[in-house]
C-alpha positions in Angstrom: 30.0 80.3 -14.9 31.6 83.7 -15.4 29.1 86.7 -15.3 31.0 88.4 -18.2 30.4 85.5 -20.6 27.7 85.9 -23.3 25.7 83.0 -21.8 25.3 84.5 -18.3 21.7 85.1 -17.2 22.3 88.9 -17.1 23.5 88.9 -20.7 20.7 86.6 -22.0 18.1 88.7 -20.2 19.6 91.9 -21.7 19.7 90.3 -25.2 16.1 89.2 -24.9 14.9 92.6 -23.8 16.8 94.3 -26.6 15.2 91.9 -29.2 11.7 92.6 -27.7 12.2 96.3 -28.0 13.5 96.0 -31.6 10.5 93.9 -32.5 8.1 96.5 -31.1 9.8 99.3 -33.0 9.7 97.3 -36.2 5.9 96.7 -35.7 5.3 100.4 -35.2 7.3 101.3 -38.3 5.6 98.7 -40.4 2.2 99.9 -39.3 3.1 103.5 -40.1 4.5 102.6 -43.5 1.4 100.5 -44.3 -0.9 103.5 -43.6 1.3 106.0 -45.4 0.0 107.4 -48.8 2.7 107.7 -51.4 1.7 110.0 -54.3 1.9 108.2 -57.6 1.7 104.7 -56.1 -0.9 102.1 -56.9 -2.5 102.3 -53.4 -5.5 104.4 -52.9 -5.6 107.4 -50.6 -7.0 106.6 -47.2 -10.6 107.6 -46.7 -11.2 110.6 -44.5 -13.1 110.2 -41.4 -16.9 110.7 -41.7 -18.3 114.0 -40.6 -20.0 113.9 -37.2 -23.6 115.0 -36.8 -24.0 118.7 -37.1 -26.6 121.4 -36.6 -27.1 124.5 -38.6 -29.0 127.8 -37.8 -31.7 128.6 -40.5 -33.8 131.6 -39.9 -32.8 131.8 -36.3 -33.8 128.2 -35.6 -31.6 125.1 -35.0 -32.0 122.5 -37.7 -30.5 119.0 -37.1 -29.0 116.7 -36.3 -27.9 116.5 -39.9 -25.9 113.6 -41.5 -23.2 114.4 -44.0 -25.5 113.7 -46.9 -28.3 115.9 -45.5 -25.8 118.7 -44.9 -24.5 118.3 -48.5 -28.1 118.4 -49.8 -28.7 121.7 -47.9 -25.5 123.1 -49.5 -26.7 122.1 -53.0 -30.0 123.8 -52.3 -28.2 126.9 -51.1 -29.9 126.7 -47.7 -26.4 126.5 -46.2 -23.4 128.7 -47.2 -20.0 129.2 -45.7 -21.5 132.0 -43.6 -24.2 129.9 -42.0 -23.8 129.3 -38.3 -23.2 125.6 -37.4 -22.5 123.6 -34.3 -21.0 120.1 -33.8 -20.6 118.0 -30.6 -17.6 119.2 -28.7 -17.8 122.8 -29.8 -18.3 125.6 -27.2 -20.3 128.0 -29.4 -22.0 128.2 -32.8 -19.6 129.3 -35.5 -19.8 130.1 -39.3 -19.3 127.0 -41.4 -16.1 128.5 -42.9 -14.5 128.1 -39.4 -15.3 124.4 -39.1 -12.9 122.4 -41.4 -15.1 119.3 -41.6 -18.1 121.2 -42.8 -16.2 123.7 -45.0 -14.7 120.8 -46.9 -18.3 119.6 -47.8 -19.2 123.2 -48.9 -16.1 123.4 -51.1 -16.5 119.9 -52.6 -20.3 120.0 -53.3 -21.0 120.7 -56.9 -23.5 123.4 -57.8 -26.9 122.4 -59.0 -27.2 121.7 -62.7 -28.6 124.5 -64.8 
């Protein structure tokens, strides 16, 4: 058999590898499109990842570990503000809440107490 024909082993192997790569690229694209949020579409926005455990400094003492709901409750009670020092696992030092995006989001989205 001639090595230049379509049915040679080299050509079939090349064709099979090309099809395999194309299938993998299609799978990646389909997964990306499935997770994409399109404004105005029926699909809901993907939920954000939950906030990790955090600690806050109140009156010079470490309070925690706090869950997201406990942290939110402290914000509602005005025990925690954007200027309160906080720490989360992975951080080098304590920082104000306004410098920690995950915690600042909770401060910004927590409604004030009812009058």
